[in-house]
C-alpha positions in Angstrom: 0.0 0.0 0.0 2.9 2.4 0.8 4.5 1.8 -2.6 1.2 2.4 -4.4 0.7 5.7 -2.4 4.2 6.8 -3.2 3.8 6.0 -6.9 0.5 7.8 -7.1 1.9 10.9 -5.4 4.9 10.9 -7.8 2.6 10.5 -10.8 0.4 13.4 -9.7 3.4 15.7 -9.1 5.0 15.1 -12.5 2.9 17.6 -14.4 3.7 20.2 -11.7 7.5 19.5 -12.0 7.4 19.8 -15.8 5.6 23.2 -15.4 8.3 24.4 -13.1 11.0 23.4 -15.6 9.1 25.0 -18.5 8.5 28.3 -16.7 11.9 28.8 -15.2 13.4 32.0 -16.6 16.3 31.7 -19.0 19.7 32.0 -17.5 21.0 33.7 -20.6 18.9 36.8 -20.0 19.4 39.5 -22.6 21.9 42.2 -21.4 21.9 45.4 -23.4 23.6 48.8 -23.2 23.3 52.1 -25.0 27.0 52.6 -24.7 29.6 50.7 -26.8 32.0 48.5 -24.8 35.6 49.5 -24.5 38.2 47.6 -26.6 39.0 44.1 -25.2 42.0 43.9 -22.9 45.1 41.9 -23.9 45.5 38.9 -21.7 48.5 36.6 -21.5 48.0 32.9 -21.0 49.9 29.7 -21.4 48.3 26.8 -23.3 47.4 23.9 -21.1 46.6 20.3 -22.1 42.9 19.5 -21.8 41.9 23.1 -21.4 41.0 26.0 -23.6 41.4 29.7 -22.8 38.1 31.6 -22.6 39.2 35.3 -23.1 37.9 38.0 -20.8 35.1 40.3 -21.7 33.3 43.5 -20.7 30.3 43.0 -18.5 27.6 45.7 -18.1 26.8 46.3 -14.5 25.5 49.2 -12.5 25.5 51.6 -15.5 29.1 50.9 -16.5 31.3 48.2 -18.0 33.5 46.0 -15.7 36.2 43.7 -17.0 35.8 40.0 -16.3 39.2 38.3 -16.7 39.6 35.3 -18.9 39.8 31.8 -17.5 40.7 28.2 -18.4 37.8 25.9 -19.2 37.9 22.1 -19.5 38.0 21.1 -23.1 34.9 19.6 -24.6 35.7 17.1 -27.3 33.8 17.8 -30.5 32.9 21.3 -29.4 34.4 24.7 -29.7 34.2 27.6 -27.3 32.6 30.7 -28.8 33.8 33.7 -26.7 31.6 36.3 -25.0 31.0 39.3 -27.3 29.0 42.4 -27.8 27.0 43.0 -31.0 25.4 46.2 -32.2 21.6 46.0 -32.4 20.3 49.2 -33.8 21.5 52.0 -31.5 22.1 49.5 -28.6 24.7 46.9 -27.8 23.7 43.4 -26.8 25.9 40.9 -25.0 26.1 37.4 -26.4 27.3 35.1 -23.7 30.2 32.7 -24.3 29.1 29.1 -25.0 30.1 25.7 -26.4 29.2 25.1 -30.1 29.2 21.9 -32.0 28.8 23.7 -35.4 31.6 23.4 -37.9 34.2 26.2 -37.9 33.1 27.3 -41.4 29.4 27.6 -40.2 30.4 29.9 -37.4 32.6 32.1 -39.6 29.8 32.3 -42.2 27.6 33.8 -39.5 30.3 36.2 -38.4 30.9 34.5 -35.0 34.4 34.6 -33.8 36.0 31.8 -31.9 38.5 31.9 -29.1 41.0 29.0 -28.7 
């Protein structure tokens, strides 16, 4: 009887759990600014086996840009790191967060996406 009650409770809660997942706000929320970002800073790094270098970027915070230093990320086989960047959208600038991509290098270049490695 306990097992039946537990299974029934789980079955009744599944739709509610899916609703929470579907309505959770996106982590990659759109960040925009009316001010162009400063030029990227030059960072020095040493190549490391099994890691890639994700270059630093300017983050918009409290009405001004703040530099976020680059970092090493564990390499993902079959994927490339696409660096954080700012793109002009009309009179504004929109940040595109860094992410892993499995698209071929040519596909990214055709869309004007730069890669950092």
